[in-house]
C-alpha positions in Angstrom: 46.7 20.3 -68.9 49.6 18.2 -70.2 51.7 19.5 -72.8 51.7 18.3 -76.5 54.7 18.6 -78.4 54.8 17.7 -82.8 58.0 15.6 -81.6 60.2 16.8 -84.5 63.6 18.5 -84.8 62.3 21.3 -86.8 62.4 24.8 -86.3 58.6 25.1 -87.3 57.6 22.4 -85.3 59.5 23.7 -82.3 58.1 27.2 -82.9 54.5 25.5 -83.0 54.9 23.6 -79.9 56.0 27.2 -77.9 53.2 29.4 -79.7 51.2 27.0 -81.5 48.0 26.6 -79.1 45.2 28.3 -79.8 44.7 31.6 -78.7 48.6 32.3 -78.1 49.6 34.6 -81.0 46.1 36.5 -80.5 47.5 36.8 -76.8 51.0 37.8 -78.3 48.7 40.4 -80.7 47.7 42.1 -77.3 50.9 42.3 -75.8 52.4 43.8 -78.7 50.6 46.9 -77.8 52.3 46.6 -74.7 52.0 45.3 -71.0 48.4 44.6 -70.1 46.9 43.5 -67.0 45.0 39.9 -67.1 41.6 41.6 -67.3 42.5 44.0 -69.8 43.7 40.7 -71.8 40.5 39.1 -71.3 38.6 41.7 -72.1 40.3 42.3 -75.7 40.3 38.5 -76.3 36.5 38.0 -76.3 35.4 34.0 -76.4 38.8 32.8 -74.6 38.3 31.3 -70.9 39.6 32.2 -68.3 40.9 28.7 -67.8 42.5 28.9 -71.2 44.0 32.5 -71.0 45.9 31.4 -67.7 46.8 28.3 -69.0 48.2 30.3 -72.2 49.9 33.1 -70.4 51.7 30.1 -68.0 52.6 28.4 -71.1 54.1 31.1 -73.2 55.4 32.5 -69.4 57.5 29.0 -69.4 58.4 29.6 -72.9 60.2 32.7 -72.3 57.7 34.5 -74.9 55.7 36.6 -71.9 57.1 37.7 -68.2 54.8 39.1 -65.4 56.0 41.9 -63.5 54.6 43.8 -60.7 53.5 47.6 -61.0 54.9 50.1 -58.1 52.0 51.6 -56.1 49.9 53.2 -56.6 49.2 50.7 -59.3 50.1 47.3 -57.9 49.2 45.6 -60.7 50.2 42.4 -62.0 51.2 43.3 -66.2 51.8 40.8 -68.6 54.5 41.6 -71.0 56.7 40.2 -74.0 60.1 39.4 -73.1 62.9 40.0 -76.0 62.2 36.8 -77.6 58.6 37.4 -77.5 59.0 40.9 -79.2 60.8 38.8 -81.9 57.1 37.1 -83.1 56.1 40.8 -84.2 57.0 40.3 -87.5 55.4 36.9 -87.5 52.0 38.1 -86.1 52.6 40.8 -89.0 52.8 38.5 -91.3 49.6 36.5 -90.8 47.8 39.8 -90.5 49.0 41.0 -94.2 48.4 37.5 -95.1 44.5 37.6 -93.2 43.9 40.8 -94.9 42.1 39.9 -97.8 39.9 37.5 -96.5 38.1 40.5 -94.0 35.6 41.9 -96.2 33.0 43.3 -93.9 32.4 41.9 -89.9 30.0 39.6 -89.2 27.1 40.1 -86.8 28.9 37.8 -84.4 32.6 39.2 -84.7 33.8 41.2 -81.8 36.0 43.7 -83.2 38.7 46.2 -81.8 39.8 49.4 -82.7 43.4 48.6 -81.6 43.1 45.5 -83.8 43.6 48.1 -87.1 46.0 50.3 -85.4 49.9 50.1 -83.7 52.3 47.2 -84.8 50.2 44.6 -86.6 49.1 46.8 -89.1 50.4 46.5 -92.9 
């Protein structure tokens, strides 16, 4: 997958180069709750394909937003977690959540809902 860039010497453009692809900030939202296995991320991001999730995680890792870590036995699982740079996106995600709160209303019949989307670090 070729990498797209705005090719602008602008902090907003550079930030969007790093996290502006579809699903990237939702992955960050999930990781703000703590380290997660790939399967858990996939389960809590309904609608994302496995190819796109893998590509976004790889891109976020290359940007220094996400780190992959192997848990010690008996878990022996690989988890993804935010780096310090990634945790710096907390205020951005919280601001987007606050901005979008007025538009929620009642869930549509086709919309997925997860309880942790309404608790924890991104609730305003």
